[in-house]
Each structure stands twice: as C-alpha cells, then as structure tokens.
matplotlib code that plots the C-alpha trace (Angstrom):
import matplotlib.pyplot as plt

x = [153.1, 153.9, 157.8, 157.4, 159.1, 161.3, 162.8, 163.2, 165.0, 167.4, 167.8, 168.9, 171.3, 172.8, 173.3, 174.9, 177.3, 178.4, 178.7, 181.2, 182.8, 183.5, 185.3, 187.2, 188.2, 191.2, 190.6, 189.8, 188.0, 185.9, 184.9, 183.4, 181.8, 180.3, 179.2, 177.6, 176.1, 174.5, 173.2, 171.7, 170.0, 168.5, 167.0, 166.0, 164.0, 162.7, 161.4, 159.6, 158.0, 157.0, 155.4, 153.4, 152.3, 151.3, 149.0, 150.7, 150.1, 152.2, 152.5, 154.2, 155.3, 158.7, 158.1, 162.0, 163.6, 162.4, 162.1, 158.6, 156.7, 158.4, 158.9, 155.6, 155.6, 153.6, 153.9, 151.1, 151.1, 152.0, 155.1, 156.0, 156.0, 158.7, 160.4, 160.7, 161.7, 164.6, 165.5, 165.9, 167.9, 170.1, 170.8, 172.0, 173.8, 175.6, 177.0, 178.2, 179.5, 182.2, 183.8, 183.8, 185.2, 187.6, 189.6, 189.5, 192.1, 191.6, 189.6, 186.6, 183.9, 186.4, 186.9, 186.2, 183.4, 181.9, 182.1, 180.6, 178.0, 176.9, 174.5, 172.9, 172.0, 170.9, 168.4, 167.2, 166.1, 164.1, 162.7, 161.6, 158.3, 158.0, 157.5, 154.2, 154.7, 155.6, 158.7, 159.9, 159.4, 161.4, 164.4, 164.6, 164.3, 167.3, 169.4, 168.8, 169.7, 172.9, 174.1, 173.7, 175.5, 178.3, 178.4, 177.8, 181.2, 183.2, 185.3, 186.4, 190.0, 190.4, 190.0, 192.1, 191.7, 193.1, 195.8, 198.1, 196.2, 195.2, 191.9, 191.1, 187.8, 187.5, 187.4, 185.8, 182.9, 182.3, 182.2, 179.9, 177.5, 177.7, 176.8, 174.2, 172.8, 173.1, 171.2, 168.6, 167.8, 167.9, 165.5, 163.1, 163.4, 162.6, 159.0, 158.4, 158.8, 156.9, 153.8, 153.8, 154.0, 150.9, 149.2, 149.7, 148.6, 145.5, 144.9, 145.5, 148.3, 151.6, 150.8, 149.9, 146.6, 145.8, 146.6, 144.3, 141.5, 141.5, 142.1, 138.8, 138.0, 140.8, 140.0, 140.5, 142.8, 144.8, 144.9, 145.9, 149.0, 150.1, 149.7, 151.8, 154.7, 155.0, 154.5, 157.4, 159.8, 158.7, 159.0, 162.6, 163.7, 162.5, 164.4, 160.9, 161.4, 162.1, 163.6, 165.7, 168.8, 171.0, 170.4, 172.6, 175.1, 175.0, 174.3, 177.3, 179.7, 178.7, 180.4, 178.3, 176.8, 175.5, 174.4, 172.2, 171.0, 170.3, 168.5, 166.5, 165.6, 166.2, 164.0, 161.3, 160.5, 159.9, 157.0, 156.0, 155.6, 153.5, 151.4, 151.1, 150.3, 148.3, 146.2, 146.4, 146.8, 145.1, 142.4, 142.9, 142.0, 140.4, 141.3, 143.8, 146.3, 146.7, 146.6, 149.8, 151.4, 150.6, 152.1, 155.0, 155.1, 154.7, 157.4, 159.7, 159.3, 160.1, 162.6, 164.6, 164.6, 165.9, 168.7, 169.6, 169.7, 172.1, 174.1, 177.5, 178.5, 177.2, 175.9, 174.8, 172.6, 171.1, 170.6, 168.1, 166.5, 165.7, 163.8, 162.0, 160.7, 159.8, 157.8, 155.7, 155.4, 154.0, 151.7, 150.5, 149.9, 147.9, 145.8, 144.9, 144.1, 142.3, 140.1, 139.5, 138.6, 136.0, 134.8, 136.0, 137.7, 138.5, 140.1, 142.0, 143.1, 144.2, 146.3, 148.2, 148.7, 150.6, 152.6, 153.6, 154.3, 156.3, 158.4, 159.1, 160.0, 162.3, 163.9, 164.9, 166.3, 167.7, 169.7, 171.6, 172.1, 174.2, 175.8, 176.7, 177.7, 180.0, 181.4, 182.7, 183.9, 185.9, 187.5, 188.4, 188.1, 186.2, 182.5, 182.8, 180.9, 182.5, 185.8, 184.4, 183.8, 184.4, 183.2, 180.6, 183.9, 185.9, 183.3, 180.7, 178.5, 178.6, 177.0, 174.4, 173.2, 173.4, 171.2, 168.6, 168.3, 168.2, 165.3, 163.4, 164.0, 163.0, 159.5, 159.5, 158.1, 159.6, 161.2, 160.0, 159.3, 156.8, 154.4, 153.7, 153.6, 150.9, 148.9, 149.7, 148.2, 145.1, 144.5, 144.6, 143.0, 140.0, 140.2, 138.8, 134.9, 135.4, 133.6, 135.5, 137.0, 140.6, 140.1, 139.4, 142.6, 144.9, 145.0, 145.4, 148.5, 149.5, 149.2, 151.2, 153.7, 154.6, 154.9, 157.1, 159.4, 159.3, 160.8, 163.2, 164.2, 164.8, 167.0, 168.8, 169.4, 170.4, 173.0, 174.2, 174.7, 175.7, 178.2, 179.4, 179.3, 179.5, 181.3, 185.1, 186.9, 188.4, 190.7, 193.5, 191.8, 188.5, 190.4, 192.5, 189.2, 188.4, 185.4, 184.1, 185.5, 183.0, 181.2, 180.1, 178.8, 177.0, 175.4, 174.3, 173.2, 170.4, 169.2, 169.0, 166.8, 164.5, 164.4, 163.2, 160.9, 159.2, 158.6, 157.6, 155.3, 154.4, 151.3, 153.8, 153.0, 149.2, 147.7, 150.5, 150.0, 146.1, 147.0, 149.3, 147.0, 144.0, 146.2, 145.3, 141.4, 141.2, 139.3, 141.9, 142.3, 142.5, 145.3, 147.7, 146.9, 148.9, 151.0, 149.8, 148.3, 144.8, 142.8, 139.2, 137.1, 133.4, 133.3, 137.1, 138.3, 142.0, 144.6, 148.4, 150.1, 153.6, 154.8, 152.9, 154.4, 157.7, 157.1, 155.7, 158.8, 160.8, 159.4, 159.6, 163.4, 164.0, 162.0, 163.8, 167.0, 166.5, 165.1, 167.8, 170.7, 168.3, 167.9, 171.7, 172.9, 171.1, 173.2, 177.0, 178.7, 181.6, 184.1, 185.4, 186.6, 184.1, 185.0, 186.1, 185.8, 189.7, 189.0, 190.7, 189.8, 187.2, 188.5, 186.9, 187.0, 184.4, 182.1, 179.0, 179.9, 177.5, 177.4, 176.9, 174.0, 172.4, 172.4, 169.3, 167.4, 169.2, 167.9, 164.3, 164.0, 166.6, 164.0, 163.7, 167.4, 168.6, 172.2, 175.4, 178.2, 181.3, 184.1, 187.3, 189.6, 193.5, 195.7, 199.2, 200.9, 202.5, 199.7, 196.2, 194.8, 196.9, 195.1, 197.1, 194.2, 190.3, 189.0, 184.5, 182.8, 179.6, 177.5, 174.0, 173.3, 170.2, 167.9, 165.8, 168.9, 170.3, 167.0, 165.7, 168.6, 171.4, 169.3, 168.6, 172.4, 173.4, 171.0, 171.8, 175.4, 174.9, 172.5, 175.4, 178.0, 175.8, 175.2, 178.5, 178.2, 175.8, 178.7, 181.1, 182.3, 181.1, 179.7, 177.2, 175.9, 174.9, 173.4, 171.3, 170.2, 169.3, 167.2, 165.3, 164.6, 163.2, 160.9, 159.9, 159.1, 157.2, 154.8, 154.5, 153.2, 150.7, 149.4, 148.4, 147.6]
y = [8.6, 12.2, 12.2, 16.3, 15.7, 13.0, 15.3, 18.5, 16.3, 15.1, 19.1, 19.7, 17.1, 17.8, 21.5, 20.6, 18.3, 20.6, 23.2, 21.0, 20.2, 23.6, 24.4, 21.1, 20.1, 21.5, 23.6, 21.3, 18.6, 21.3, 22.9, 19.1, 18.0, 21.3, 21.3, 18.3, 18.4, 21.7, 20.2, 17.7, 20.7, 21.7, 18.2, 17.2, 20.6, 20.1, 17.0, 18.4, 21.3, 18.8, 16.6, 19.6, 20.8, 17.0, 17.6, 16.5, 18.9, 18.6, 20.3, 19.7, 21.6, 21.3, 22.9, 22.4, 24.2, 27.7, 29.2, 30.0, 29.8, 26.7, 25.9, 25.9, 24.4, 23.7, 22.7, 23.5, 23.9, 27.6, 27.1, 24.0, 26.1, 28.2, 25.2, 23.7, 26.8, 27.3, 23.6, 23.6, 26.7, 25.2, 21.9, 23.3, 26.5, 24.1, 22.0, 25.0, 26.7, 23.7, 24.3, 28.4, 28.2, 25.5, 27.9, 30.8, 29.5, 28.8, 32.3, 34.0, 31.8, 28.9, 30.2, 28.1, 30.8, 31.1, 27.2, 26.9, 29.4, 28.6, 25.1, 27.1, 29.5, 27.1, 25.4, 29.1, 29.1, 26.0, 26.5, 29.9, 28.9, 26.2, 28.4, 28.5, 31.0, 34.5, 33.8, 30.6, 32.9, 35.5, 33.6, 31.8, 35.0, 36.6, 33.2, 34.0, 37.5, 37.1, 34.1, 35.8, 38.8, 36.8, 35.2, 39.3, 39.5, 36.9, 38.3, 41.5, 40.7, 40.2, 37.6, 35.6, 34.3, 30.8, 31.3, 33.2, 36.5, 38.6, 41.0, 43.7, 43.2, 46.5, 45.7, 49.0, 48.5, 45.1, 46.4, 49.4, 46.6, 44.8, 48.2, 48.8, 45.2, 44.7, 48.2, 47.5, 44.2, 44.8, 47.8, 45.5, 42.8, 45.9, 46.5, 42.9, 42.6, 45.6, 44.5, 40.7, 42.3, 44.4, 41.2, 38.9, 41.1, 42.4, 38.2, 36.9, 34.8, 34.3, 31.3, 31.3, 29.6, 32.0, 34.9, 33.5, 33.1, 36.5, 38.6, 39.9, 40.8, 43.4, 47.3, 48.0, 50.5, 48.2, 45.8, 48.3, 49.6, 45.8, 45.5, 48.6, 47.5, 44.2, 45.0, 47.3, 44.9, 42.2, 44.4, 45.5, 41.9, 41.5, 44.5, 46.6, 50.4, 52.5, 50.1, 48.5, 50.4, 47.0, 45.1, 46.8, 46.9, 43.3, 41.1, 42.3, 42.1, 38.7, 35.8, 34.7, 31.3, 33.5, 36.4, 33.6, 32.4, 35.7, 36.9, 33.5, 32.4, 34.6, 37.6, 35.1, 35.0, 38.6, 37.5, 34.5, 36.5, 39.3, 36.7, 34.5, 37.9, 39.9, 37.1, 34.3, 35.7, 38.7, 37.4, 40.1, 43.6, 47.1, 48.3, 50.9, 48.3, 46.2, 49.7, 50.9, 47.3, 47.6, 51.8, 49.4, 46.7, 48.9, 51.4, 48.8, 47.2, 50.5, 51.7, 48.7, 47.9, 51.4, 51.7, 47.8, 49.8, 52.2, 49.6, 48.5, 46.3, 43.3, 41.8, 45.2, 45.0, 41.6, 42.8, 46.0, 43.3, 41.0, 44.5, 44.4, 41.0, 41.3, 44.2, 42.3, 39.7, 42.7, 43.6, 40.5, 40.0, 43.5, 42.8, 39.5, 41.4, 44.2, 41.8, 39.8, 43.2, 43.9, 40.3, 38.8, 35.7, 33.6, 36.5, 37.0, 33.5, 34.0, 37.1, 35.2, 32.1, 34.5, 35.8, 32.9, 31.3, 34.2, 33.5, 30.3, 31.8, 34.4, 31.7, 29.3, 32.2, 34.9, 32.0, 30.7, 34.6, 34.9, 31.5, 32.7, 36.1, 34.1, 32.3, 35.4, 37.0, 33.9, 33.6, 37.5, 39.1, 41.9, 42.7, 46.0, 45.5, 48.1, 46.3, 42.7, 41.3, 38.4, 35.8, 33.6, 32.3, 31.9, 30.8, 29.2, 27.1, 30.1, 32.4, 29.8, 29.5, 33.3, 33.5, 31.1, 32.9, 36.1, 35.2, 34.3, 37.6, 39.5, 37.7, 36.6, 33.4, 30.7, 32.0, 31.1, 34.5, 35.1, 32.6, 34.1, 37.8, 36.7, 35.1, 38.6, 40.5, 38.3, 38.9, 42.7, 43.1, 41.1, 42.8, 46.0, 44.5, 44.6, 47.8, 51.0, 54.2, 53.0, 50.0, 51.6, 53.6, 51.7, 48.3, 50.2, 52.0, 48.7, 46.9, 50.0, 49.9, 46.4, 46.5, 49.7, 47.3, 44.3, 46.7, 48.0, 44.7, 43.3, 46.6, 45.5, 42.0, 42.9, 45.3, 42.4, 39.7, 42.0, 43.8, 41.3, 38.2, 39.2, 42.5, 42.5, 41.9, 45.5, 44.1, 41.6, 39.2, 39.2, 37.9, 35.6, 34.2, 30.3, 28.3, 27.5, 24.2, 21.2, 21.8, 25.0, 24.0, 21.2, 23.3, 25.5, 23.2, 22.1, 25.3, 25.4, 22.2, 23.7, 27.0, 24.8, 22.8, 25.9, 27.2, 24.2, 22.4, 24.8, 22.5, 20.3, 22.9, 23.1, 21.2, 22.3, 26.0, 25.5, 24.2, 27.1, 29.6, 27.5, 27.7, 31.3, 30.7, 31.4, 28.8, 27.5, 29.6, 26.1, 28.5, 26.2, 22.3, 19.8, 20.8, 24.2, 27.6, 27.6, 30.6, 29.2, 31.8, 33.0, 34.8, 34.7, 32.7, 32.8, 30.1, 29.7, 26.6, 26.5, 24.0, 25.1, 28.4, 26.9, 24.7, 27.6, 30.1, 27.1, 26.7, 30.3, 30.4, 27.2, 28.9, 32.3, 30.8, 27.9, 29.7, 32.1, 29.2, 27.0, 30.1, 31.1, 28.2, 28.1, 31.5, 32.0, 33.2, 35.3, 35.6, 39.3, 41.6, 44.2, 47.6, 49.1, 52.9, 52.8, 52.7, 49.2, 46.5, 47.3, 47.6, 47.6, 51.6, 51.4, 49.1, 50.2, 49.9, 49.4, 53.0, 54.4, 51.5, 52.7, 56.4, 56.7, 55.5, 57.5, 60.5, 59.7, 59.2, 61.9, 63.2, 60.5, 59.7, 62.6, 62.0, 63.7, 64.9, 67.2, 68.2, 69.3, 71.0, 71.4, 74.1, 74.1, 75.4, 77.8, 79.1, 79.2, 79.1, 75.7, 72.9, 69.5, 67.4, 67.4, 65.0, 64.0, 62.0, 61.1, 58.4, 57.8, 57.4, 55.8, 59.1, 57.6, 56.7, 60.5, 62.5, 59.6, 58.0, 60.7, 63.5, 61.1, 59.8, 63.3, 64.3, 61.1, 62.0, 65.8, 64.5, 61.9, 64.9, 67.2, 64.1, 64.3, 67.3, 65.5, 62.7, 65.6, 63.1, 64.3, 61.5, 64.0, 64.6, 61.0, 61.0, 63.6, 62.0, 58.8, 60.8, 62.8, 59.6, 58.0, 61.1, 61.2, 57.3, 57.4, 60.4, 58.4, 55.6, 58.1, 59.5, 55.8, 54.6]
z = [79.9, 78.9, 77.4, 78.7, 82.3, 81.1, 78.0, 80.6, 83.2, 80.1, 79.1, 82.9, 83.1, 80.4, 80.8, 84.4, 82.7, 80.0, 82.7, 84.6, 81.3, 80.3, 83.7, 83.7, 80.5, 78.1, 75.3, 72.4, 74.3, 76.3, 72.9, 71.3, 74.4, 75.1, 71.8, 71.7, 75.0, 74.4, 70.9, 73.1, 75.2, 72.5, 71.1, 74.6, 74.7, 71.3, 72.1, 75.1, 72.8, 69.9, 72.6, 73.9, 70.2, 69.5, 72.4, 75.7, 78.8, 82.0, 85.4, 88.6, 91.6, 93.3, 96.6, 97.5, 94.7, 94.9, 98.7, 100.3, 96.8, 95.5, 91.6, 89.5, 86.4, 83.2, 79.5, 76.9, 73.2, 73.6, 75.7, 73.5, 70.3, 71.7, 73.4, 70.0, 68.2, 70.6, 70.5, 67.1, 66.7, 70.0, 68.2, 65.0, 66.1, 68.8, 66.3, 64.2, 67.2, 68.0, 64.5, 65.6, 68.8, 67.7, 65.5, 68.0, 70.4, 74.6, 74.9, 73.7, 73.0, 73.4, 77.1, 80.0, 81.2, 77.9, 77.8, 81.2, 80.6, 77.1, 77.7, 81.0, 78.4, 76.4, 79.4, 80.0, 76.7, 76.7, 80.3, 80.6, 79.0, 81.4, 84.1, 85.8, 88.6, 88.5, 91.2, 89.2, 85.6, 87.2, 88.3, 85.0, 83.0, 85.1, 84.5, 80.9, 80.8, 83.4, 81.3, 77.7, 79.5, 79.8, 76.3, 74.9, 76.9, 75.6, 73.4, 75.3, 75.4, 71.6, 69.4, 67.1, 63.6, 62.2, 59.3, 61.9, 61.4, 64.4, 64.7, 66.5, 68.2, 69.8, 73.1, 74.4, 71.7, 73.5, 76.9, 75.8, 74.3, 77.5, 79.9, 77.6, 77.4, 81.2, 82.0, 79.7, 80.1, 84.1, 83.8, 82.0, 84.9, 87.4, 85.2, 85.2, 88.9, 89.4, 87.1, 88.0, 91.5, 91.6, 89.6, 92.4, 94.7, 93.0, 91.8, 95.6, 94.3, 92.2, 90.1, 86.8, 87.2, 90.2, 88.1, 85.2, 87.3, 89.2, 86.3, 85.5, 89.1, 89.0, 88.4, 84.5, 85.9, 87.8, 84.7, 82.5, 84.6, 84.7, 81.1, 80.0, 82.9, 81.2, 77.8, 78.0, 79.8, 77.1, 73.9, 75.2, 75.2, 71.6, 70.2, 69.4, 68.9, 70.8, 73.4, 70.8, 71.9, 73.4, 70.2, 67.6, 70.4, 71.7, 68.4, 66.6, 69.3, 70.6, 69.3, 66.2, 67.5, 70.4, 68.2, 66.2, 69.6, 70.8, 67.8, 66.9, 70.1, 73.3, 71.6, 70.8, 74.7, 74.6, 72.4, 74.5, 77.6, 76.0, 74.2, 77.9, 80.0, 77.9, 75.9, 78.4, 81.9, 81.8, 79.2, 76.8, 77.3, 75.9, 72.4, 73.5, 74.7, 71.4, 69.7, 71.5, 70.5, 66.7, 66.9, 68.0, 65.6, 62.8, 64.2, 64.8, 61.1, 59.2, 61.5, 62.0, 58.5, 57.6, 60.2, 58.5, 54.9, 56.2, 58.1, 56.9, 59.6, 58.3, 62.0, 62.6, 59.8, 60.9, 64.2, 62.9, 60.4, 63.7, 65.1, 61.9, 62.0, 66.0, 64.8, 62.2, 64.8, 67.2, 64.4, 64.5, 68.2, 68.3, 65.6, 67.4, 70.8, 69.1, 66.9, 70.2, 71.8, 69.2, 69.6, 66.3, 67.7, 64.4, 62.9, 66.1, 66.0, 62.9, 63.2, 66.0, 64.2, 61.8, 64.3, 65.8, 62.3, 61.8, 64.8, 63.6, 60.2, 61.7, 63.8, 61.0, 58.7, 61.2, 62.7, 59.4, 58.5, 61.6, 61.1, 57.6, 58.9, 61.5, 58.6, 56.9, 60.2, 60.7, 57.2, 57.0, 60.3, 58.7, 59.2, 57.0, 53.8, 52.2, 52.7, 52.1, 48.3, 46.3, 48.7, 46.1, 44.6, 47.6, 49.7, 47.7, 49.6, 52.8, 49.9, 48.9, 52.2, 53.2, 49.8, 50.7, 54.2, 52.6, 50.4, 53.5, 55.0, 52.0, 51.9, 48.5, 47.3, 47.7, 50.8, 54.3, 55.5, 52.7, 53.7, 57.5, 56.3, 53.4, 56.3, 58.4, 55.9, 55.2, 58.9, 58.6, 55.3, 56.2, 59.5, 57.9, 58.1, 61.9, 63.1, 64.6, 63.4, 65.1, 63.0, 60.0, 60.1, 62.1, 59.9, 56.3, 57.9, 59.2, 55.9, 54.3, 56.7, 56.2, 52.4, 53.0, 55.3, 53.1, 50.0, 51.7, 53.0, 49.6, 49.0, 52.2, 51.3, 47.7, 49.1, 51.6, 49.4, 46.2, 48.2, 50.6, 48.3, 44.6, 44.2, 43.9, 47.2, 48.4, 51.2, 50.8, 53.8, 51.8, 48.5, 50.7, 52.7, 52.6, 52.9, 56.7, 58.0, 57.6, 61.2, 60.5, 57.1, 58.6, 61.2, 58.7, 56.5, 59.2, 59.9, 55.9, 55.8, 58.4, 56.3, 53.1, 55.0, 56.4, 53.0, 51.1, 53.4, 56.2, 57.0, 59.1, 61.7, 61.0, 64.0, 66.2, 65.6, 66.0, 69.6, 70.3, 69.6, 71.3, 74.5, 74.8, 74.8, 70.8, 68.3, 66.1, 63.3, 61.0, 58.7, 58.0, 56.0, 54.8, 52.0, 51.6, 53.3, 53.9, 55.4, 56.5, 58.2, 57.1, 54.0, 53.2, 50.3, 50.2, 49.6, 48.9, 48.1, 48.0, 46.2, 43.2, 43.6, 43.9, 40.7, 39.0, 39.7, 38.7, 35.2, 34.5, 35.5, 33.3, 30.5, 30.9, 30.8, 28.5, 25.5, 25.0, 25.2, 22.5, 20.3, 20.4, 19.4, 16.1, 15.5, 14.7, 17.6, 17.2, 20.3, 20.6, 23.3, 24.5, 24.2, 27.4, 26.5, 26.8, 30.5, 30.9, 33.4, 36.1, 39.6, 43.1, 43.3, 40.5, 42.2, 44.5, 48.3, 50.9, 51.3, 48.1, 47.7, 50.4, 49.6, 47.3, 50.0, 52.6, 50.5, 50.2, 54.1, 55.1, 57.4, 59.3, 59.3, 60.1, 58.9, 59.7, 57.9, 58.3, 56.1, 57.6, 55.4, 56.7, 55.1, 54.4, 57.5, 55.1, 53.2, 54.1, 50.5, 49.5, 51.2, 52.6, 53.3, 53.1, 55.3, 54.7, 57.4, 57.0, 59.5, 59.9, 63.8, 65.5, 65.5, 68.6, 70.7, 69.5, 70.6, 73.4, 75.2, 75.0, 76.8, 79.6, 79.8, 80.0, 82.8, 84.7, 84.4, 85.7, 88.4, 89.7, 89.8, 92.0, 94.3, 94.8, 96.8, 99.2, 100.2, 102.3, 104.6, 107.3, 109.8, 111.5, 107.7, 107.2, 110.1, 109.6, 106.6, 108.3, 110.7, 108.0, 105.9, 109.3, 109.7, 106.1, 106.5, 109.7, 108.1, 105.1, 107.2, 110.0, 106.3, 104.8, 108.1]

ax = plt.figure().add_subplot(projection="3d")
ax.plot(x, y, z, "-o")
ax.set_aspect("equal")
plt.show()
C-alpha cells in the first residue's frame, strides 16, 4: 500500500489544526503550536514526495470536493520531487520561524491572521503538484497566491525588535509590495485560466490525462498559443525577467521565514507548471517555444545578478539572486525542450536533470541565505549593507552559515550549486552536436551568459559577506548585535545539513531524479550516481566526484596555511607596531561600503543599468556664491521596470482619469450604455452564427 495518501491526509489534518490553533490560542502558545504543526505539514508532504521519488504512484478522484468537476489528484515522480523539496524547506523554516516570531510580539508574523494562514500556505506548497485536473490545479494555485499575499502583508503595521528597540518597517513599502504582488500574481492567474481553458476546450476535457491524450490532435497554432499563455504565467511566478517586478518588492518586505518559503519553495512551482505543461501535457513542441525560454533564462540570469550586485538591501539582493537562479533553471528547461524538438532525447534528459537538480540545490542554499538574513534583521533591525558590519564576531554561527550558503550560490566547489551548474554546462556544450543554425548560435551564447552570471555572483556574495559580516560596524545597532536564538539556529542548521549533503553526495538523488525526468516521457539520464556525478551519454565522457574535489581542496588549504606556519616558527619573530602613515587606527569610514564595492561593476555595465544621479546645491540665503549644502543622490533603478511597467501604469492612470467622464451620474446615460452593449452583443452573436 502506498504511503502517499496517508502522508497527504496527515499534512491536510495538521494544516487545518494549525489554522485553528493560530486563530484561537494566545500569542506564545500559538507561535509554538503552529510552528510545530507547520513543520509536521512539511515532514508529511516531504514523505509523500520521497515515496513518489522511490517509485510509488497514486491517483484518486474526490467528486464532492470541487463542484461539477470533482477534485482529481495524482502523484508521480515529477510531482514528488517538488513536494519533497517544499516539504524539506517547510520543516526547517518552520522550526526557524518559531524562534523568529517569538521575538516579534503578537503582531507581524506572530499575529493571529499570519499564524492561521501560515500552515494553509504550507499545505498549498505541497498540494499544488498533486493536482491532476485544470480546476483542481487553479484552485490550489489561487490558494497559494492568496495565502502568500496575506503573509507578505503581515508586517504592514510595523514590527518590533527585542531588547526594547523599535524598528520602522516602512508600512507604505509593505503595502506597495503587496499591491504589486497581488496584481502580478492575478494577471498570471488570468493567463493560466485562458491558456488552460483553450487547452481543455480543444482536448475535450479538463483532466490532465485527457489533455495529455488530446494534445497532439490540436492545431499547431492553438498549441503554440496555449504554451505562450501558460509559459508567461509560470515564468512570472518563477520571477523571470521581464515578469519579475513583484519579486524584489515582496521578498524583502515579507517576514524572513516567509521570504525563505517563497524564494525556496513557491517560485519552484512556476518551474513545475512549465515542465508539466510544456513537456508532459503538450508533449513538447517546436524549437521556437524553447528558444524563447532560453532567451528569457539567459536574460534573467544576467540581469538578475546585475541588479543583485547593485543592491545594498540584503534581502533585495537575495531576491534578485533568486531571479538569476530561476534563469539558470529556465535555461536548462529550454535546452531540454530544444534537444527534444531535434530528436536528441538523451541530451534533453540530461538538460532537464540539470535544471531539476538546480531547483533542489537553490532551494537549500537560498532558504539558508534568507534565514541568515532574517537573523541579522532580527538582531539589528537593519537590512542596509552600508550600515551593517562586524557581525562575524558578534554572530559567528549566523556568519558561518551565511558563508556556507553563499558558497553554494556562487557555484564554486565544494558548494552544492557548482554541481548542478556544471551539469547544465555539460548539456549545453555537448548540445552543439545537434544540427541547426539556431542551436549553433544560442547554445554558445547561453554558455557565455551562465559564465558571466556566475562571475558576477561571486562578486555579489563577496560584497554581502565581506561588507555585512567582516567589515567594521557602521551603526550602533550592528555593533550591539547578538547571536540568534537557539531555535533559529536549529532551523538554519537543518538547512545547512541539506546544503552539505547535496554538495558531497548528490548521488542520493540519482534514481529519484531519473524517475522525475522519466515522468515527462524522457529517458533517465543516469547523470547522478552514488557518491559522485557522472554523465553517461553516447560519445561523451565527463565525470565529477565531489568528495574527491573536497578532499583536494582541503589538502590544498592545509598546505597553504600549514607550511608558512611551520616555516615561520624556525625564524625569530619580533612583535612591532605596523607603520600607519600617521593616520591612526582605521575607522569604518575608511572601509568599502556595499555601494562603493559595486561601483566598478556599475561602470562596466553602465549602459545596461542606466544609473541615475543628481547633485543639489543649496546656496546661503545672503549670497549665491556661498554654498550652505551640497546633496548628492545616486540610485540604480530597475531599468526594465522603468521602461516597461511605468509607461503602462501611466497609461492606465490616464485612462482611468478619462473614464471618469463617462460616469456623469445620469441614469439615462447609464441605460444608454446598457442598451448599446446589448446591441453590440447581439450583432456579435449574429455575425458569429
């Protein structure tokens, strides 16, 4: 008997109990109880996912849950992978969240509303991949969107820090983030509804089995339109450029545990929907589908990490890093579809395996990064790297965990992100053998963009770690920081264990990853083997053993640090004060800030980033020749948002102002509108008939 239905039933019961506990229990008790129950939702959902990755499958129909259509659910290995990732992240972040919410008082994340919504949001992350019909999927998708919106707005009334210090959270910025998120996510829902409705109408049914069976009988133009609609919706949820505008707003303003869940679990479901629809339900498609995804993936990777390099807000930096990593995943999915369109299924399987592996790796290190950033915010009340510093000595465990996660984010060995990016590069490099002019142009460009994004990512996290943790503190709150509470450290330690396991023994995912790739009709890639990473394709020989890499790096570090010490002991040592040029001890003003660290990169990519600066000179009132104050302002706005979204918003605003003239207050005018609309509708029906 499969463990999947029992695990999902347990997760649902725990979420319902957690929602009731959040509404009814007093503050301290509800934070602990809801946290434990939310962690239980994660464990149960992860158990169901692991069972599916092990080869179990499950399908059921609950006719009474959804009116007319019923609720259709099914779990295969692809769904299981995303359920297991979401469950693991949920379990660790829920433990962290207990300690985080305990210090905030009975508001923000500790409020009744937030605590009641949190387990429901956790359940939706687990259940979205279970849906096996359009109506079921859309209901669960909307549940995820609404609950996450409530959690983004949890701190709109301001927050409170322990130790008697207050923090201004900037309620307008929280509300603005909620507005952007609500609009973007519901525009995505409209696109999903249109795409799936068209798909179901052409296929003759709304269940995924019916869609899968009828996809190849749909005209190519309609199939292309369906793919474009759903791809726009899913890539928006994944935070891909240019549909990313909600992400750098919502992630920084949400409570840090919620930011971790959104960035490490929720955005993954955009990738799930894209893979499920494009490769499974539609059965693949022509090359132009996947070339578009490759272009979007490359743009997201480079643009996202460039914006992260310019950001001085620590959580905004991490949010843009999520766009970059989702761009890498989209590159893998696009390459997989492109190879499949040219008939090379082994390479398609390899590229998809790389993309799915990076989903897992990114979830681990990004959840840890956001939790570490939340620990810094809780201890200091600051997100601005230009004001932080000195945290390595005051928060040593948090600093070490942030460094571990940053190593994965920059894709350097022995970080876990290196393994999936190496595998992705292997698939792209060897894909050059696939015939076609488009392939010959796009794949080398994709390799170059991945290399560029990886190099900039190294600079980004050197900035975050060096300026935020190793530099001297620039604010009294950073100088007075204290280490995070034990429960927060426990949650981060669980995530760190996952990062280390994925870096050293990725072969643990080998058979499960093959089953997930096989769920969309591709052959198992065999890319992951026990204890290492192997690529087994015709005429390709490439292999990476992470344990040997770690052993070699450890030996090199020991030699590099040990030999000078041994040599130095044989020489006479004299302690003397270093010459300081008469300047005295260095001060925080002499060290790099995050803004100054990023300036060389900004100059290189000046045409892409289009920075804005302004000098405001205020003269003395008595004389125009004497200066009282000079104010210099410098900012690097999101250029895509500035050029794409702002003109649309201005046009909508002007249209709204113009439309007010139509509402003159006359009943006769309104009746005339109704009559005109009815005439137009009848004419349309006559012409259509």
